[in-house]
Steps between C-alpha positions, in 0.01 A plus 500: 500500500836668441660163439242411230542838332881464497471148357261619227733789406803268484313244293364751251837672460664163432245420231523845342880496492523143368703481184512237234779250448628396158483129419648340188468139394326238294142384549523143636130436570172681438213441742188625325265411788648762736684719241844427643832453322798299623819674386851352470682812613835610355595575861467132593203295614134513413239752606123510455335829405132588489355672191206732570240628250670842501853363444649665192639244254727632225621284214825642358571428131194272475285688249515539126847611383635470856270756659398490865148410606290466813437148621275302731555207734419261215796638298750380762663168410724258681861573403446874439766729646347777707587805701249585767452770759361330808407610848441307818161557659383384837360153548138475614564208733784547748682170432474497120787650299416798281522432126652795313268677258608607151435866419651474153623210286713539188565199280755489220409342165843516341676189374633283782849346520354151557 
């Protein structure tokens, strides 16, 4: 009983103290069926992130006269540069890797170099 209580306290404190990680990169692929993005990271390599219904999507300089606006999953396009705050949850099945979840996504609509 004490062991289960200690495990529950450790697990809940880990979840409560979890912090987000900043990810920057370009959208390489968009998977609409499971609302996942594959990102070419500026840090090297590719990473998949999950977009939830409550993920905040901001579109910087995308509105009329360069104003910011709120976006949806449909506004994300392949090739867009994004900054995202992601966190790593726990996987439901023990052998499957956990896909990081996006808390916030910011895309930039300014003119690109190429």
